C-alpha positions as CSV (number, residue, x, y, z in Angstrom):
1,M,0.0,0.0,0.0
2,K,1.3,3.5,-0.9
3,Q,1.9,6.0,1.8
4,P,-0.2,9.2,1.8
5,L,1.3,12.5,0.5
6,I,-0.4,15.9,0.6
7,I,0.6,18.6,-1.9
8,V,-0.6,22.1,-0.9
9,K,-0.6,24.9,-3.5
10,V,-0.9,28.4,-1.9
11,G,-1.7,31.4,-4.0
12,G,-0.1,34.8,-4.0
13,A,-2.9,36.5,-2.1
14,V,-2.3,34.2,0.9
15,V,1.5,34.7,0.7
16,E,0.9,38.5,0.8
17,D,-1.3,38.4,3.9
18,E,0.8,37.9,7.1
19,A,-2.1,36.5,9.2
20,Q,-3.3,34.0,6.5
21,L,0.3,32.9,5.8
22,H,1.1,32.4,9.4
23,Q,-2.1,30.2,9.8
24,L,-1.3,28.2,6.6
25,L,2.3,27.5,7.8
26,E,1.0,26.4,11.2
27,N,-1.5,24.1,9.6
28,F,1.0,22.8,7.0
29,S,3.6,22.1,9.6
30,A,1.0,20.2,11.6
31,I,0.3,17.8,8.7
32,A,1.7,14.4,9.7
33,G,3.8,12.5,7.2
34,K,5.0,13.5,3.7
35,K,4.1,16.8,2.1
36,V,5.0,19.3,-0.6
37,L,4.3,23.0,-0.8
38,V,3.9,24.8,-4.1
39,H,3.5,28.6,-4.1
40,G,2.6,31.5,-6.3
41,G,3.6,35.1,-5.8
42,G,2.1,37.1,-8.7
43,R,0.9,40.0,-6.6
44,R,4.3,40.5,-5.1
45,A,5.9,40.3,-8.6
46,T,3.4,42.9,-9.8
47,K,4.3,45.3,-7.0
48,I,8.0,44.9,-7.3
49,A,7.8,45.3,-11.1
50,A,5.8,48.5,-10.7
51,S,8.5,49.8,-8.2
52,L,11.1,49.2,-11.0
53,G,9.0,50.9,-13.6
54,I,8.0,47.7,-15.4
55,E,4.4,47.4,-16.5
56,S,2.6,44.1,-15.9
57,Q,0.5,42.9,-18.8
58,M,-2.2,40.3,-18.3
59,V,-4.3,38.4,-20.8
60,G,-7.2,36.3,-19.4
61,G,-5.5,36.2,-16.0
62,R,-2.2,35.1,-17.6
63,R,1.0,37.2,-17.3
64,I,2.8,38.3,-20.4
65,T,6.5,37.6,-19.5
66,D,9.0,39.6,-21.5
67,G,12.7,39.6,-20.7
68,K,12.5,42.3,-18.0
69,M,9.5,40.6,-16.3
70,L,11.2,37.3,-16.4
71,E,14.0,38.8,-14.3
72,V,11.4,40.1,-11.8
73,V,9.5,36.8,-11.5
74,T,12.8,34.9,-11.2
75,M,13.9,37.2,-8.3
76,V,10.5,37.2,-6.6
77,Y,9.4,33.6,-7.1
78,G,12.7,31.8,-6.9
79,G,14.3,34.1,-4.4
80,L,12.2,36.4,-2.2
81,V,9.0,34.3,-1.8
82,N,10.6,30.9,-2.0
83,K,13.4,31.4,0.5
84,N,11.2,33.3,3.0
85,L,8.8,30.3,3.0
86,V,11.7,27.9,3.4
87,A,13.0,29.9,6.4
88,L,9.6,30.1,8.0
89,L,9.0,26.4,7.6
90,Q,12.4,25.7,9.1
91,A,11.3,27.8,12.1
92,H,8.2,25.5,12.3
93,G,10.4,22.4,12.4
94,V,9.9,21.4,8.7
95,N,13.0,20.5,6.9
96,A,12.2,22.4,3.7
97,L,14.1,22.7,0.5
98,G,13.3,25.4,-2.1
99,L,13.2,24.3,-5.7
100,T,12.5,25.8,-9.1
101,G,11.9,23.4,-12.1
102,A,15.6,23.9,-13.1
103,D,16.9,22.5,-9.8
104,I,17.8,18.8,-10.3
105,D,16.0,19.1,-13.6
106,V,12.7,18.5,-11.8
107,I,10.3,20.2,-14.2
108,R,11.1,20.8,-17.8
109,S,8.9,22.8,-20.2
110,H,8.8,24.5,-23.6
111,R,8.1,28.1,-24.4
112,R,4.4,28.6,-25.1
113,P,3.6,29.1,-28.8
114,L,1.4,31.9,-30.0
115,R,-2.1,31.5,-28.7
116,N,-4.9,33.3,-30.5
117,G,-2.2,35.5,-31.9
118,I,-0.8,36.4,-28.4
119,D,2.9,36.1,-27.6
120,F,3.1,35.3,-23.9
121,G,6.9,35.7,-24.0
122,F,8.9,33.5,-21.6
123,V,6.0,31.4,-20.3
124,G,6.5,27.7,-20.1
125,D,4.0,24.9,-20.8
126,V,5.1,21.8,-18.9
127,D,6.5,18.8,-20.7
128,R,7.4,16.6,-17.8
129,A,8.2,16.4,-14.0
130,D,10.7,14.0,-12.4
131,G,8.7,12.2,-9.8
132,E,11.6,9.8,-9.0
133,Q,13.9,12.7,-8.0
134,L,11.2,14.3,-5.8
135,H,10.3,10.9,-4.4
136,R,14.0,10.4,-3.3
137,L,14.0,13.8,-1.6
138,I,10.7,13.3,0.2
139,D,11.8,9.8,1.4
140,M,14.9,11.5,2.9
141,G,12.6,13.6,5.1
142,I,12.8,16.7,3.0
143,T,9.8,18.8,2.2
144,P,10.1,20.4,-1.3
145,V,8.9,24.0,-1.6
146,M,8.3,24.6,-5.3
147,A,8.4,27.9,-7.1
148,P,6.5,28.5,-10.3
149,L,9.6,28.6,-12.6
150,T,10.7,25.9,-15.0
151,H,13.3,25.5,-17.7
152,D,13.6,24.2,-21.2
153,G,16.8,22.2,-20.9
154,N,18.7,24.7,-23.0
155,G,19.5,27.2,-20.3
156,Q,16.2,29.2,-20.5
157,L,14.1,29.8,-17.4
158,L,10.4,30.1,-18.0
159,N,7.5,31.5,-15.9
160,T,5.0,28.7,-15.3
161,N,1.5,28.8,-13.8
162,A,1.7,27.7,-10.2
163,D,-1.5,25.6,-10.4
164,T,0.1,23.7,-13.3
165,I,3.2,23.2,-11.2
166,A,1.1,21.7,-8.4
167,S,-1.0,19.4,-10.7
168,T,2.1,18.2,-12.6
169,T,4.0,17.5,-9.4
170,A,1.0,15.6,-8.1
171,V,0.7,13.5,-11.2
172,A,4.5,12.8,-11.1
173,L,4.3,11.6,-7.5
174,A,1.1,9.5,-7.9
175,P,3.0,6.3,-8.8
176,Y,4.8,6.5,-5.5
177,Y,2.2,7.9,-3.1
178,D,-1.6,8.2,-2.5
179,V,-1.6,11.9,-3.4
180,T,-4.1,14.5,-2.2
181,L,-3.7,17.8,-3.9
182,V,-5.0,20.9,-2.1
183,Y,-5.5,24.3,-3.8
184,A,-5.5,26.8,-0.9
185,F,-6.8,30.3,-1.5
186,E,-9.0,33.0,0.1
187,Q,-12.4,31.3,-0.3
188,P,-13.8,28.2,1.5
189,G,-14.1,26.5,-1.8
190,V,-15.6,27.0,-5.3
191,M,-18.6,29.2,-4.7
192,D,-22.0,29.0,-6.4
193,G,-22.3,32.8,-6.6
194,T,-21.2,36.0,-4.9
195,G,-22.3,37.8,-1.8
196,P,-23.4,36.6,1.7
197,T,-25.8,33.9,0.4
198,A,-23.1,32.2,-1.7
199,Q,-22.5,28.5,-0.8
200,V,-19.6,26.2,-1.4
201,I,-20.1,23.7,-4.3
202,P,-19.2,20.5,-2.5
203,I,-18.3,18.3,-5.5
204,I,-17.3,19.2,-9.1
205,T,-17.2,16.5,-11.8
206,H,-16.3,16.8,-15.5
207,E,-20.0,16.9,-16.3
208,S,-20.9,19.5,-13.7
209,F,-17.9,21.6,-14.6
210,R,-19.1,21.8,-18.2
211,T,-22.5,23.1,-16.9
212,L,-21.0,25.5,-14.4
213,V,-18.7,27.1,-17.0
214,A,-21.6,27.4,-19.5
215,D,-23.9,29.2,-17.1
216,G,-21.1,31.5,-15.8
217,T,-20.9,30.2,-12.3
218,I,-17.3,29.3,-12.8
219,S,-15.2,31.8,-14.8
220,G,-11.9,33.6,-15.0
221,G,-8.9,32.0,-13.2
222,M,-11.0,29.3,-11.6
223,I,-11.4,27.6,-15.0
224,P,-7.8,26.7,-15.5
225,K,-7.5,25.8,-11.8
226,I,-10.3,23.2,-12.1
227,E,-8.9,22.0,-15.5
228,N,-5.6,21.3,-13.7
229,A,-7.5,19.5,-11.0
230,L,-9.5,17.3,-13.4
231,D,-6.3,16.5,-15.4
232,A,-4.6,15.4,-12.1
233,I,-7.5,13.1,-11.2
234,N,-7.4,11.6,-14.7
235,Q,-3.7,10.8,-14.3
236,G,-3.8,9.0,-10.9
237,V,-4.1,11.6,-8.2
238,K,-6.3,10.3,-5.5
239,K,-8.1,13.5,-4.5
240,V,-8.1,17.2,-5.3
241,V,-9.6,19.8,-2.9
242,I,-10.1,23.5,-3.4
243,T,-10.4,25.3,0.0
244,R,-9.3,28.1,2.3
245,A,-5.8,28.4,3.5
246,D,-6.9,27.5,7.1
247,A,-8.5,24.2,6.0
248,I,-5.7,22.4,4.2
249,D,-6.3,19.0,5.8
250,G,-8.4,18.1,2.8
251,T,-11.7,17.6,4.7
252,K,-13.4,20.8,3.8
253,G,-14.0,22.7,0.6
254,T,-14.8,21.6,-2.9
255,M,-13.7,18.1,-4.0
256,V,-13.0,17.7,-7.7
257,T,-13.5,14.3,-9.2
258,G,-14.3,12.9,-12.6
259,F,-13.8,10.2,-15.2
260,A,-14.1,11.5,-18.8
261,R,-11.6,14.2,-19.8
262,L,-12.8,17.7,-20.5
263,K,-10.6,20.6,-21.8
264,I,-11.7,24.1,-22.3
265,E,-9.1,26.2,-24.1
266,D,-8.1,29.4,-22.4
């Protein structure tokens, strides 16, 4: 029987909020057994870019990454955010190791081709993740902390969506562990609307996802997040949960499950 492993992806909004981040790290540190943390940091990157006079360009929630912006996200994701998280986890007794995709060649990608005529610049679409290398680290008692940067094998770093890093890592580790993937953000789950009467959608399947996108209940950045979740389930991940940063034990929030593959192009 495979051992359980939990992978927690935390978004930039939580990383930016000191109280939320403190609570997340407390809860993450309390998780017994093997675990991985994947982080974003887009809001911090946008702020630092602005302070340097570099304009952030977004299309459909995706960042255009030219040469100057690549320098910013490399500094912020691979340095400032990643190493602060590693240091904080060490203070909580977690033997953490910060990684980008280039480190030990753990995640390799290719530069995204033109999409609907849009050049996203130095943005990477993942080709593969090395689950065996990660498995070895984890079994040594190390907790990987993964930044949303990959490389192409030819010396080029690439900015890569953190949700994709999380789902790719989960799939790569599924042959070795019973993997639960948790997407942690500001809401208690995927909501069925806005305002005080909105409720958490407890389960999303491929079929219900189709309906929820068509009627506008799910839109924007939540679409690729759930696409990544469904892809992970299709490829052997045991469970995917979308929930608040203070509920990362996988028992609350929206559970994503499904059988037939559905892909909506973004």
